[in-house]
MINU-340056 format. One record per residue: z, y, x of N, C-alpha, C in turn; residue in one letter. Coordinates in pm, whole numbers. Atoms other than C-alpha are relative to their C-alpha. Layout:
NODE     nw     nv     nu    caw    cav    cau     cw     cv     cu code
NODE      Z      Y      X      Z      Y      X      Z      Y      X    A
...
//
This chain:
NODE     nw     nv     nu    caw    cav    cau     cw     cv     cu code
NODE     -1     41    123    538   2226    316    129   -145     13    X
NODE   -101    128     11    856   1982    219    -32    -69   -119    X
NODE     48     54    114    778   1694     19    115    -41    -96    X
NODE   -109    -31    101    957   1624   -295     55   -147    -16    X
NODE    -72    125     33   1211   1341   -337    -10    -60   -134    X
NODE      6     44     90   1145   1107   -599     72   -131    -42    X
NODE    -48    108    -21   1314    826   -752   -124   -126    -28    X
NODE    100    138      4   1100    463   -714     54    -69   -101    X
NODE    -36     72     81   1178    293  -1003    158     52    -43    X
NODE   -125    -41     71   1545    308  -1183    117    -98     89    X
NODE   -128     63    -45   1770    105   -940     57     85    105    X
NODE    -74   -110    -72   1844    423   -727    -78     29    126    X
NODE     51    -34   -108   1591    405   -421    -79    154    -12    X
NODE     64   -125    -17   1482    789   -330   -101     -7    100    X
NODE    112    -59    -80   1162    857   -163    -84     95    -20    X
NODE    119   -140     -9    892   1114    -67    -96    -27    -98    X
NODE     63      6     96    650   1141   -325   -153    -41     50    X
NODE    128     68    -72    366   1000    -74     78    -47    105    X
NODE    -56     90   -117    434    718    178   -118     11     91    X
NODE     71     23   -109    247    619    513    -24   -165     14    X
NODE     28    134     -4     62    281    503    -23    -28    173    X
NODE      1      5   -162    100    167    880    -85   -113     56    X
NODE     75    127    -54   -143   -155    868   -106     66     80    X
NODE     98    -53    -72   -423     37   1030     30     24    151    X
NODE    -28    -21   -147   -219    104   1327     24   -115    127    X
NODE     10     85   -104   -229   -230   1497   -132    -79    -48    X
NODE     98     80     32   -512   -501   1532     44   -116    -87    X
NODE    -15     80     94   -515   -776   1286    -65   -157     46    X
NODE     68    139    -44   -556  -1148   1394   -146     25     90    X
NODE    109    -41   -114   -780  -1022   1685   -116     52    -61    X
NODE    114    -31     49   -995   -841   1445     90    181    -42    X
NODE    -28   -133     52   -991   -459   1366    -19     42   -114    X
NODE    -17    -16    125   -891   -356   1020   -117    117    -27    X
NODE     79   -132     -6  -1023     -5   1051    -17     66    104    X
NODE     54    -43   -139  -1165     23   1380    129      9     84    X
NODE   -105     16   -139   -966     69   1732     96     69    -51    X
NODE    -93    -75     16   -619    120   1732     76     86     99    X
NODE    -50    -83   -115   -415    377   1959    181     -2      2    X
NODE   -161    -16    -12    -59    302   2027     76    133    -34    X
NODE    -42   -106     -4     53    637   2122    -14     82   -108    X
NODE     16    -89     86   -130    818   1871     60    -46   -137    X
NODE    -63     38    132      7    573   1579    137     34     13    X
NODE   -146    -16     21    365    624   1684      6    194    -19    X
NODE     -1   -157     44    283   1025   1703    -16     20   -156    X
NODE      4    -16    152    177    986   1359    114    -31    -90    X
NODE   -121      2     53    477    834   1258     98     91      1    X
NODE   -114   -127    -70    705   1129   1442    -59     81    -94    X
NODE     50   -116     48    484   1383   1275     15    -23   -159    X
NODE    -34     16    143    513   1229    921    160     21    -23    X
NODE   -136     -2     19    885   1214    958     45    202     10    X
NODE    -10   -127    -24    862   1588   1071    -11     81   -155    X
NODE     49    -50    160    674   1667    713     99    -83   -112    X
NODE    -56     57    119    931   1466    507    -41   -142    -25    X
NODE     60    118     22    722   1156    540     55   -105     45    X
NODE    -67     99    -61    981    897    614      5   -139    -84    X
NODE     28    127     57    859    618    385    -96    -95     56    X
NODE     98     73    -77    692    358    603    -36   -146    -56    X
NODE     52    127     26    484     62    489    -49    -75     61    X
NODE     35    136   -100    423   -268    655      3   -135    -80    X
NODE    -50    134     57    439   -624    636      8    -98    144    X
NODE     24     69    -98    475   -923    860   -124    -48     43    X
NODE    136     46    -21    105  -1031    812    -56     72     86    X
NODE     99    -63    -78    -14   -729    984     25    -30    191    X
NODE      0     60   -146    -65   -860   1379    -11   -134    -14    X
NODE   -154      7     80    141  -1087   1267     44     60     85    X
NODE   -143    -79    -70    438   -909   1342     -2     97     77    X
NODE     37   -111   -125    249   -639   1597     56    114    -50    X
NODE    -18   -119     55    288   -383   1330    139     40    -50    X
NODE    -89     14     16    616   -429   1238    113     42    156    X
NODE    -22    -20   -165    720   -428   1621    -32    137     35    X
NODE     50   -160     -8    510    -88   1631    103     70    -73    X
NODE    -94   -104     96    746     81   1358    161    -11     79    X
NODE   -126    -12    -70   1058    -50   1554     -7    120    142    X
NODE     35    -89   -117    916    123   1875      1    148    -65    X
NODE      2   -137     81    856    426   1661    122     82    -25    X
NODE   -120    -66     80   1148    470   1515    147      3    111    X
NODE   -115    -28   -108   1408    402   1832    139    -13    -85    X
NODE   -169     -4     31   1761    504   1754      7     57   -138    X
NODE    -17   -117    112   1669    722   1432    -31   -123   -146    X
NODE     13    105    117   1664    403   1182     42     81   -104    X
NODE    -68    -54    111   1885    585    926   -127    123    -64    X
NODE     99   -105     77   1590    871    890   -112    -60    -78    X
NODE    108     58     72   1345    600    758      8    -71   -125    X
NODE      3     73     88   1292    421    457    -92   -106     34    X
NODE     84     92    -25   1104     87    539      8    -91   -113    X
NODE     31     84     93    904   -122    309    -71   -116     93    X
NODE     99    127    -41    784   -496    444    -16    -98    -94    X
NODE     36     94    123    650   -785    274    -21   -111     62    X
NODE     11    140    -46    624  -1175    333    -81    -62   -113    X
NODE     67    109     69    443  -1454    171    -94    -42     49    X
NODE    101     71    -30    134  -1495    334     57   -100    134    X
NODE    -17     95   -105    234  -1806    558     10      7    151    X
NODE     21     21   -146    294  -1764    931     81   -132     62    X
NODE   -114     95    -53    412  -2072   1121     58     19    143    X
NODE    -70    -33   -110    611  -2125   1420    -49     41    120    X
NODE    117    -42    -96    315  -2052   1663    -41    150    -13    X
NODE     10   -123     18    319  -1717   1505   -181      7    -38    X
NODE    129     -4     30    -36  -1825   1348     12     24   -163    X
NODE      0     48    157   -119  -1770    999    -92    -62    -69    X
NODE    112    127     60   -211  -2030    768   -123     11    -72    X
NODE     53    -75    118   -325  -1813    489     -5   -101   -133    X
NODE    -95     42    164   -113  -2017    238     55     79    -25    X
NODE   -104    -74     47    102  -1829     33    142    -96     -5    X
NODE   -162    113     12    481  -1975     59     71    143    -41    X
NODE    -93   -102     60    721  -1790   -190    139    -95    -18    X
NODE   -134     93     -6    986  -2097   -131    110     55     29    X
NODE   -130    -60    -68   1345  -2026    -79     27      3    129    X
NODE    -58     11   -165   1387  -2149    263   -113    103     62    X
NODE    125    -67    -41   1025  -1964    346     75    142    -11    X
NODE    -76   -137     47   1206  -1651    191    100     54    118    X
NODE   -119    -27    -52   1514  -1670    385    -36     12    181    X
NODE     52     11   -127   1298  -1753    726    -63    116     21    X
NODE     95    -87      9   1047  -1478    645     84    130     41    X
NODE    -73   -107    -23   1322  -1201    650     78    -13    135    X
NODE    -33    -21   -156   1485  -1284    968    -73     62     93    X
NODE    117    -54    -88   1200  -1260   1145    -51    130    -16    X
NODE     16   -131     23   1113   -923    997    115     91     42    X
NODE   -107    -57    -79   1455   -814   1075      6     26    117    X
NODE    -20     50    -94   1427   -947   1407   -120    131     75    X
NODE     88    -83    -90   1095   -732   1491    -16    119    -40    X
NODE    -37   -131     42   1211   -435   1309     97     65     68    X
NODE   -124    -28   -126   1509   -439   1563     92     93   -128    X
NODE    -90    -46    116   1710   -365   1211     96    -94    -65    X
NODE    -46     87     93   1956   -525    999      5     15   -141    X
NODE     29     14    139   1854   -429    678   -155     67    -32    X
NODE    127    -22     52   1516   -368    496     19     82   -150    X
NODE    -13    -89    124   1512    -86    229    -59    -41   -144    X
NODE     51     40    128   1247   -223     -1    -65   -137     59    X
NODE     71    111    -59   1122   -602     65    -86    -53   -127    X
NODE     90     48    133    822   -718   -144    -53   -145     41    X
NODE     72    114    -23    664  -1053   -199   -122     46     15    X
NODE    123    -42    -30    318   -997    -67    -93    -41    -83    X
NODE     98     39    120    147  -1208   -327     78   -138    -42    X
NODE   -117    101     90    263  -1487   -579    -47   -120     82    X
NODE      1    165    -45    297  -1859   -460    -20    -30   -101    X
NODE     -3     42    169    155  -1990   -775     36   -134     -5    X
NODE    -44    136     22    285  -2333   -667    154     -1     -7    X
NODE   -148    -10     -1    644  -2192   -668     36     64   -134    X
NODE    -82   -101    141    840  -2057  -1008     28    137     88    X
NODE    -59   -158    -36    874  -1666   -937    156     -5      7    X
NODE   -169    -25     -4   1235  -1723  -1028     45    -53    137    X
NODE    -55     50   -118   1281  -1953   -729    -24    134    120    X
NODE     34    -98   -105   1118  -1663   -495     86    120    -31    X
NODE   -104   -118     39   1319  -1374   -665    155    -25     -1    X
NODE   -124     46    -45   1632  -1567   -651     31     -5    131    X
NODE    -41      6   -147   1612  -1605   -292      3    162     40    X
NODE     29   -154    -64   1493  -1233   -259    167     78    -54    X
NODE   -119    -59     55   1808  -1156   -480    125    -37    103    X
NODE    -92     49    -90   2026  -1369   -228     18    133    113    X
NODE    -25    -97    -86   1937  -1132     25     48    145    -20    X
NODE    -77   -143     86   2024   -796   -171    165     -9     -2    X
NODE   -135     33     -8   2378   -980   -177     53     -2    118    X
NODE    -25    -31   -187   2378  -1007    197     15    117     61    X
NODE     39   -176    -63   2295   -652    250    -87     -8     73    X
NODE    102     13    -79   1989   -754    431   -111     67    -43    X
NODE     90   -118     58   1774   -580    160     61     71    -84    X
NODE    -40   -117     87   1810   -281    -39    -19    -36   -123    X
NODE     74     15    147   1572   -326   -320   -112   -106     26    X
NODE    109    107    -54   1300   -597   -379   -112     69   -102    X
NODE    120     -7     52    947   -556   -506    -97   -111      4    X
NODE    126    126     19    626   -762   -580   -153     77     12    X
NODE    100    -34    -44    260   -718   -481    -99    -69    -75    X
NODE    125     95     66    -58   -787   -690     51    -71   -108    X
NODE    -47    124    113    128   -937   -990    -67     50   -131    X
NODE     21    -20    127     50   -968  -1365    107     65    -64    X
NODE   -102    -31    125    265   -824  -1640    106   -114     -6    X
NODE    -66    128     33    382  -1160  -1727    108    -51    121    X
NODE    -45     32   -102    502  -1237  -1363    105     99     27    X
NODE   -103   -123    -52    679   -890  -1343     88    -42   -124    X
NODE    -94     31    121    867   -976  -1665    113   -135     16    X
NODE    -50    121    -35    958  -1308  -1540     86     29    120    X
NODE    -56    -38   -170   1059  -1164  -1176    145     83    -58    X
NODE    -96   -108     79   1259   -857  -1391    130    -74    -36    X
NODE   -123     70     70   1493  -1113  -1559     78    -61     90    X
NODE    -96     70   -102   1615  -1259  -1250     68    110     71    X
NODE    -53   -123    -55   1689   -955  -1044    -89    120    -18    X
NODE     67    -98     30   1589   -607  -1124   -111     31    118    X
NODE     96     -1    -99   1259   -520   -951    -16    148     14    X
NODE     31   -185     12   1232   -136   -809   -139     16      4    X
NODE    125    -72     12    872   -123   -740   -111   -130     12    X
NODE    145    100    -19    504   -317   -768    -90     76     85    X
NODE     92    -60    -73    266   -231   -522   -158    -91      5    X
NODE    113     49     54   -111   -307   -620   -102    118     61    X
NODE    104   -113     -5   -463   -122   -499     -2     63   -104    X
NODE     44    -82     61   -513    164   -682    -41    124     23    X
NODE    106   -130    -85   -771    464   -649    -61     19   -140    X
NODE    112    -38     73  -1009    640   -845   -102   -104      5    X
NODE    124    103      7  -1240    321   -764     67   -123    -24    X
NODE    -48    128     27   -995     50   -857    156     17    -83    X
NODE   -104    -19     97   -803     77  -1180     39   -126    -43    X
NODE    -36    144     52   -753   -290  -1245    153    -10    -47    X
NODE   -149     26     18   -354   -248  -1282      0     68   -131    X
NODE     23    -85    151   -444     26  -1584    -39    -86    -94    X
NODE    119     67    103   -714   -191  -1721    127   -132    -61    X
NODE    -90    114      7   -468   -508  -1729    127      9    -77    X
NODE   -114     -7     93   -165   -350  -1883    133     19    107    X
NODE    -60     43   -119     24   -386  -1572    152    164     11    X
NODE    -56   -121     -8    147     13  -1547     81    -11   -110    X
NODE    -58    -18    129    240      6  -1926    106    -92     37    X
NODE   -107     79    -33    466   -285  -1848     89     60    116    X
NODE    -70    -59    -83    622   -113  -1564     61    120    -28    X
NODE    -66   -140     88    710    229  -1748     84    -42    -77    X
NODE   -113     65    131    863    -13  -2029    128    -33    102    X
NODE   -117     81    -71   1087   -182  -1767     58     88    102    X
NODE    -58    -73   -105   1166    128  -1545    -40    -23    129    X
NODE     35     54   -137    974    -23  -1227    -62     95     31    X
NODE    101    -85    -51    803    207   -992   -151    -51     10    X
NODE    135     36    -47    442    179   -875    -58     64    117    X
NODE     81    -58   -109    291    211   -536   -128    -48     19    X
NODE    144     31    -16    -72    228   -464    -53      7    103    X
NODE     56     32   -118   -209     92   -154   -153     14     -7    X
NODE    144    -39     35   -589    197    -78    -19     99    -51    X
NODE     27   -104     98   -538    516   -255   -124     61     17    X
NODE    111    -71    -42   -867    632    -92   -112    -90    -15    X
NODE    121     89     37  -1099    339   -205    -33    -67    137    X
NODE     41     -2   -148  -1070    213    148    -57    117     74    X
NODE     74    -75   -104  -1194    483    299   -120     81    -72    X
NODE    129    -90     61  -1484    578     72     40    142    -49    X
NODE    -39   -125     68  -1312    847   -137     60    123    124    X
NODE    -45    -95   -129  -1250   1039    240   -127     63     11    X
NODE    120    -50      9  -1615   1109    215    -48     -6    128    X
NODE     49     -3   -157  -1646   1019    608   -118   -163    -19    X
NODE     99    130     34  -1858    663    485   -113     47    -67    X
NODE    162    -45     78  -2235    770    426    -59   -157     12    X
NODE     73    140    -30  -2370    419    556     82    -99     19    X
NODE    -86    140    -46  -2262     62    636     24     21    124    X
NODE     11    -30   -185  -2358    179   1014    126     72      5    X
NODE   -114    -57    -46  -2054    396    973    146    -54     16    X
NODE   -107     76    -29  -1819    111    973    -13    -84    130    X
NODE    -31     70   -111  -1688    -51   1313    -97   -137    -34    X
NODE     62    130      6  -1898   -370   1362     92   -121    -29    X
NODE    -91    120     17  -1586   -614   1338     75     61   -140    X
NODE   -111    -83     89  -1430   -362   1034    -36   -134   -123    X
NODE     -7     76    106  -1327   -609    752    -53     49   -127    X
NODE     83    -39    118  -1497   -386    493   -106    -42    -11    X
NODE    169     46    -16  -1843   -524    582     10   -128    -86    X
NODE      2    124     70  -1732   -846    403     28     35   -152    X
NODE    -59     -6    150  -1613   -659     57   -118     55    -68    X
NODE    143    -30     89  -1851   -640   -211    -25    152    -37    X
NODE     -5   -133     37  -1779   -271   -292   -108     43    102    X
NODE     82    -57    -86  -1941   -192     50   -125    -37     18    X
NODE     98     81     31  -2210   -432    -39   -146    102    -28    X
NODE    105    -73     21  -2595   -291    -70     -6     33   -166    X
NODE     -1    -21    158  -2560   -372   -460     72    115    -37    X
NODE    -95    -84     15  -2275   -117   -490      7    138     85    X
NODE     16    -84   -105  -2303     88   -185    -47    153    -70    X
NODE     63   -134     15  -2540    354   -276     52     83   -154    X
NODE    -63    -47    145  -2376    406   -642    129     67     28    X
NODE   -112    -47    -19  -2046    457   -502     -2    142     66    X
NODE     33   -100   -115  -2175    734   -246    -11    109    -93    X
NODE     28    -95    126  -2302    909   -584    151     48    -43    X
NODE   -130     -3     72  -1950    890   -733     94     94     77    X
NODE    -62    -90    -79  -1805   1036   -402    -38     87     33    X
NODE     76   -156    -14  -2052   1312   -390     54     98    -90    X
NODE    -45    -61    115  -1927   1415   -740    139     64     20    X
NODE   -149     -1    -45  -1572   1377   -615     -2    132     98    X
NODE     23   -112   -104  -1639   1614   -315    -42    136    -64    X
NODE     34   -112     72  -1813   1862   -527     94     76    -63    X
NODE   -121     -6     67  -1498   1868   -726     99     74     93    X
NODE    -86    -27    -91  -1289   1927   -449    -24    141     85    X
NODE     54    -82    -32  -1494   2162   -292     19    142    -83    X
NODE    -15    -85     75  -1451   2401   -572    145     36      6    X
NODE   -153    -36     10  -1069   2380   -534     37      6    159    X
NODE    -29    -20   -111  -1104   2435   -164    103    -86     83    X
NODE    -53     97    -43   -954   2099    -82    -80    -95     45    X
NODE     97    107    -42  -1077   1770     83      1   -105   -124    X
NODE     -6     50     97  -1187   1497   -144    111   -113    -11    X
NODE   -144     69    -47   -894   1288     11     92     60    -81    X
NODE   -135    -87     80   -632   1539   -115    -44     -3   -135    X
NODE     20    -15    157   -795   1557   -478     20   -124    -40    X
NODE    -36    148     36   -770   1167   -495    120    -35     -9    X
NODE   -164      4    -18   -427   1166   -377     84     83    -79    X
NODE   -102    -82     86   -315   1448   -586    -12    -72   -160    X
NODE     24     35    132   -486   1271   -878    109   -140    -19    X
NODE   -118     96     15   -238    983   -819    136     29    -30    X
NODE   -119    -65     21     67   1156   -779     26     77   -113    X
NODE    -17    -48    110      8   1328  -1098     22    -94   -100    X
NODE    -17     98    112     48   1008  -1273    132    -66     13    X
NODE   -129    113    -69    384    917  -1090     10   -105     56    X
NODE     18    140    -90    248    683   -871     19     50    156    X
NODE    -14    -33   -137    329    673   -521   -105    -37     88    X
NODE    110     55   -103     26    659   -293     58    -28    143    X
NODE    -51     32   -143     58    503     56   -132     -1     85    X
NODE     95    -30    -72   -234    641    234     -8    -50    134    X
NODE      8     28   -154   -326    461    568    -50     83     83    X
NODE     53    -80   -106   -361    641    877     52    -23    113    X
NODE    -58     19   -124   -316    633   1246    -39    127     83    X
NODE     41   -141    -53   -395    991   1323     79    116    -66    X
NODE    -93   -117     72   -162   1299   1280    -72     71    -88    X
NODE     46   -127     72   -411   1525   1175    -53    -38   -188    X
NODE     41     30     71   -514   1289    894    157    -27   -119    X
NODE   -116      9     88   -121   1247    790     47    146    -52    X
NODE     -3   -131     13   -100   1603    787    -72     62   -134    X
NODE     78    -26    151   -379   1645    508     52    -81   -111    X
NODE    -70     74     94   -236   1363    318    121     48    -49    X
NODE   -113    -56     64     79   1527    273      9    124    -38    X
NODE     30   -114     81    -43   1853    205    -37    -60   -177    X
NODE     54     47    113   -200   1653    -98    103      6   -102    X
NODE   -148    -12     85    160   1617   -237     40    113    -96    X
NODE    -61   -105     55    195   1967   -315   -122     68    -93    X
NODE    113    -52     65   -154   2031   -470      1    -47   -187    X
NODE    -15     13    156   -114   2098   -869   -128    -30    -71    X
NODE    124     20     88   -403   1955  -1118     51     15   -132    X
NODE    -10    -25     95   -426   2078  -1424    -83   -123   -111    X
NODE     78    116    112   -500   1863  -1769   -140     13     11    X
NODE    146     22    -31   -858   1992  -1731    -55    -78    136    X
NODE     47     44   -156   -885   1902  -1360     14   -161    -19    X
NODE     20    146     11   -778   1542  -1450    -73    -61   -100    X
NODE     78     25     56   -973   1519  -1722   -170    -27     71    X
NODE    132      1    -61  -1287   1617  -1518    -17    -67     89    X
NODE      9     90   -113  -1213   1404  -1227    -13   -184    -84    X
NODE     -8    150     75  -1159   1077  -1467   -154     -8    -73    X
NODE    132     22     92  -1504   1157  -1657   -110     -5    134    X
NODE     97     43   -120  -1668   1125  -1301     -3   -173     -4    X
NODE    -44    133     18  -1517    798  -1264     95    -80    -94    X
NODE    -77     59    117  -1420    646  -1608     74   -131     25    X
NODE    -77    133      3  -1167    379  -1653    -91   -112    -32    X
NODE    107     77     17  -1370     51  -1614   -138     15     63    X
NODE    154    -14   -107  -1641    167  -1372      8   -119    104    X
NODE     43    106   -111  -1773   -116  -1157    -19     42    112    X
NODE     -3    -17   -126  -1720    -34   -812    -36   -101     94    X
NODE      9    147    -55  -1738   -391   -685    135    -13     39    X
NODE   -157     52    -10  -1481   -609   -614     70     57    131    X
NODE    -57    -67   -137  -1211   -478   -366     26   -105    104    X
NODE    -11     98   -111  -1179   -823   -188   -132   -102      2    X
NODE    108    134     37  -1420  -1141    -97     75    -80    -67    X
NODE    -17     89     36  -1403  -1417   -292    146   -100     -5    X
NODE    -73    112    -49  -1121  -1624   -121    150     75    -48    X
NODE   -142    -65     22   -846  -1311   -154     18     23   -133    X
NODE     -5    -29    142   -950  -1231   -491     50   -121    -81    X
NODE    -71    119     37   -862  -1585   -587    141      3     11    X
NODE   -168     15    -47   -502  -1535   -439     73    125   -102    X
NODE    -32   -103     71   -471  -1240   -683     73    -59   -157    X
NODE    -63     47    133   -227  -1301  -1015   -102     22    -83    X
//
């Protein structure tokens, strides 16, 4: 199966209709985001994705920090022109490579961050450069103005924002055309839709990229109890995985699995096909070839209007599945 190429936004960027989230391929600040990482399997996963037409890779300077970008550089080698790389800046990383956990969107920091990412990715341009989170102490006009300069300099092809409100999108887009907004979006997390962000993006011709499209693994059906998560897995600290919500969410997953079984596909594939049917680009994260193959297959699954209504009746818009982050991280969303 060959992936469809689609326009992301209206500025000219063409990508496959499903991407590859690379965050889980490396450790993170000494912790494992989603269990142990295996570099050789991660690189093989990137290569397999490319063979199937999945050349849209999503990373960030924060992941590692820097280890993820470096891993991608190693995987790509001399084939830079075959990949579309999206990376992000904003979580401040100091000169000793430590994350300060502040958000920095100042002009000087944007310029510093891009040079670091170019070096770590071993490239002279980034296809899509995102502001990872909004710096609430710096006007969005300053941040996007600095990103616009990077486009003029040829260091960045297109610009994006992550986890932002409609108001921020409009202000940013007035300074420089925004190609994409990336936010968490899945059957379990539809805040961007509830708050009208998706409607704003459609109006302005901006693409939407969905990270954690499988509800941080819930919708894969592989988590049946908290004990299924590795000991230091960051999901143990997320409300969605706490006792208050866990059993209720498992019941929703079982209903999704039952519908998927009727169609002879996995619950993951059903959840991804639902997102793609909305004209949204999911970037499921995986570090294993077998899952990248399954995910890419999902891009070819056609769902009827009846299928979509049935699926959305299982998890209706507004269903409370628990917050996607802890209190500190929730406070950093726009």
